[in-house]
N, C-alpha and C positions, 0 to 999 in steps of 0.2 A: 504494500500500500504506500501511497505517497506520504512523505515525511511532513508535509504541510498541506492544509486544506486546498483543494483545487477550485472550489466554488463555494459561494455563500450557503449556509445552512447545512453543511456537511456534518454527518453524525460521527461520533467517536465509536468505532467498532474494533474490539480487540479479542484476543483469544479467549480470555476469561468470560467475556460476554457471550460468545458463541457457544462455549461449553455449557454455560447455564441455560441458554435458550434451547439447545438440543435436549438436554436432560429434562427440562420442563415440558417440552412439547412432544418429544419422541423418546420416551424412556427406553424403548427397545434398542436405541442406538447410543444410549448414554455412555456405555463403556468403550465406545470406539474413539481412537485418538483423533484430535482435531489439530490441524496445522494450516497456517495461512498460505494462500496461493498468490505468488507475486503476479501483479497485473497492472497494466497502465490504464485500465478502464476507469472512466470518470463517474459512472452511474452506480456501480455495484461493487461490493467486496465479496471475495470468494474464499472459502475455507474447506480444505479437503477433510472428509469425514470417513475415517477408516481407509480401506483400499478402493472401495467401489462407489462412494458417494461424494457429493460436493454440496456445500451450503452456499447459497447466493442471497446476499442481503442488500437492499437498496442503501446507497450512501446518503442520498438526499431525498427529501419528500416527493419531488416530482417523479422520481424513478419508481415509486411504489406501484404505479399503474402497470408497470411492466410485468409484475408478478401475475396479475390476472390474465394479461395478454399471452404470456408464455404458457401458463397453466391451461388455458382454453385451447389455443391454436396449435401448439407443438404436437400434441397427440393426433391431431387431424392432418396436419401438413407433413410431419416427419416421415410417415411410411411411404410417401410418394416421391421422396427426394433421393437423388443418387449418391449423396454423401451422408455420413453419420451426423446426427444432430442431437442436442440434449433431450433426455427423457425425464420429465418431472415425476417424482415418486412421493413427494410430500409438500404440503403447504401449511404455513403457520400464519395465524391472524396477528394483527397488532396486539400488544400486551403492555402492562405497566413496565416491563423490563426493556421492551423495544417498541417504539411507536409506529412501526410500519410492518406490513406483511412481508414474509420471506419464503423462500422455497428450498427444497432439496432435490437434487437431480442425480441421475447415474453419472459416474465419473467417466469421461472419455479420455483414453490414453492419447498422448501426443503433446507436442510442444507448439506454442504459438509461433506463427511464421515470421514474427519480428525477431524474437530472441533466438530462434533456430531457423534461419532462412532456408527455404526450399532449394534443393539442388536440381530438381526436375521441374523447371518452370513450364516447359511445354506441356507436360502432363497436367499440371495444375491449371494452366490456362484453359485447356479443353474441359477438364472436370468442373471447374467453377463456372465456366460458361454454360455447360449443360445443367448445372444446378439451378442457375437463374432462369434458364429457359423452362425447366420442369416446374419450377415454382410458379411461373407466370401462366402455366396451362391450367392451374387448379382454380376451382370455382371461387371467385372473389366477391360474389354478390352480397355476402353478409360480413365481409371483413372490415375491420376498423381502418380508418385512414392512417397511413404511416406519417410520422413526423417529418420524413423526407420525401413524401409522396407528391408534394406540390412543386411549384416552380422554385428554382434555387434562390430566386430573389426573396421569396417568402421565408426561406430558412436563414439567409444571411441578414435579413431585416435591416439593411442599410449600414451594416458594419464593415463591408468590404472596402469602400473608399478610404475609410480611416486606417484600416490595416495596411493598405497600399501606401498611404502617406507615411505612416510610422516606419514600416519596414524599408521603404525607399529612402527616408531621411537617414536611416542607419546604414545605408549601403548594402542592405541584404537582398534587395530585389530591384530590378529595373522598373521603376514606377511608370514610366511612359509605356513600356511594352505591356505591363500588367493592366494598365488602364485601357489601352487599345484592345487587348484580348477580352477584357470584361465587357467592353462596349459591343464587341462582336457576339458575345454570349447573349446579351440583351436583345439582339436582333434575331435570334433563332426562333423558329416556330415552336409554339408550345404543344404539349401532348394533347391530342384530340380524341384519343381512343378511350374506351371504357377503362376504369381503374383495374389494375392487375396486382397480384401479390408481389411484394418486394421484401427483401430482408431489411434493407435500410441502413446497414452498418457493416458492410463487408470489408472491414479494415484488417490489416495483417494480424493484429492482436486477437481477432475473432475467427481466425482460421487456424486449424491445427494440422500439423504434419507428422508423419512417422517415416523414419529412414529417408528423409528428404522429399517425400511425396505428400501432396495434399490428402488429408484423410477425413476431415470433419469441419463443419461450420457451427459456431457457437454464438451465444448472445443474440437471442431473438427478441430482445426487449423493444426494438423498433419495427418489428414485423407488422405489415399492414398493407394497404392498397394505395395505388396511385400511379404516377409516371415511373417507369422502370429505369429512367436515366441515372438515378443515384446509384443503382447497383452496377453501373459500368465503371465506377471509380477504381476498382482493383487494376484496371488497365494502366493506371498511372501511379497508384500507390504501391503496387506489387510487381507488375509485369514489365518487361523490357520491350524495346522497339521491335525485336524479332519475334517475341511471343505474344505481343498485343494482338496481332491479326488472328492468332489462333483462338484467343478469348472472344474476340468479336464474332468470328464465324460460328463458334459453338453457342454463343449467346443469342444469335439470330435476331438482331435488332436492326432497324433502318438507320439511314445516314443521320437523320435529325436527332434520333434518340442518342446515337453515339456522340454527336456533337454536344448535345446537352450534358451528356456524361462527362465530357472533358470540361465543360463549364462548371460542373459540380466539383471536379478535381481541383480546378483553379480556385473557386470560391472557398471551398472547404479548406484547402491548403493554406490560403492566405489568412483567413479569419482564425483558423485553429492554431496555426503557428504563432500568430500574434498573441492569442489569448493564453495558451498553455506553455509557452516556452520557458517560463520560470518555475511553474508548479508541476508540469508533466513533460519532462524532456523527451520521453519516448514518443508520446503522441505528437509533440512538436516536430520531431524528426520525421515521422511519417508524413505530416502535413507539409514539411519542407520539400520532401521528395515529390509529393503530389503536385504542388504548384510549380516546381521546377520542371517536371516532365511535361505538364500541360503547357507551360509557357514555351518550352523548347519546340513543341509541335506547332504551336501558333506561329512562332518566329520562322520556322521552316516553311510554313504554308504561305507566308507573305513575302518570303525572300524571292526576288526575281530569278 
């Protein structure tokens, strides 16, 4: 967990608290050892429970809604997806000891792909592209809206120009190029199709690998419906120029969706790097790669 709070209202969650919560709510698991799981996640804290389980607790009040989202939808979506996903096995309500609901899941073996980079990116590009394509084929008529399911402008909420100014003033980004790239994003056509299922947060820390190959997708707190463009972000946060086309082909998206995905990579990268560079260096590093790769593609596209 982060040494300092990453955002306002963050709860203090430690080993003793989790041990007490498990003993009180799930006495059948009270004898199992509890140990913290290192994570750069901003919304939830995780603690491994024995060898086969993991406890997931919201760090901040707004993340509490993710508990119900995952508990309801993972059992319905998971069996239809081509990669392993978390399986919820327990839910606890808010209590005097902890003011938010929390969950227990089956433990998925593997290392997140930030701390243990994948060695077979071509395999990962195809498998993750197929994952998103499969997710989008599932009935979304009753699904909740994803927090990244709308236009990227709704997500960044006016914060991008300030991020460009600040990073540009420090010499960390070419402000002129970033501004021109963002203006190009604003001119892109918006999604006009029916909302489809999206994961919403396919960052390297939410992807697991074993022996260098992609094996699982975790953290479905942002799962919901909307424009699939945000699920294209791995093209710039994870993949390389030579594996990006493999991801795009497997994902089966049109040119406009792909371009909006690059817009997400740009906007998310700039805003997130600026916000988390002091409190969450890992997430800031992913954001830096995201905006760097997106800007490089834009610069290449406009070079005569």
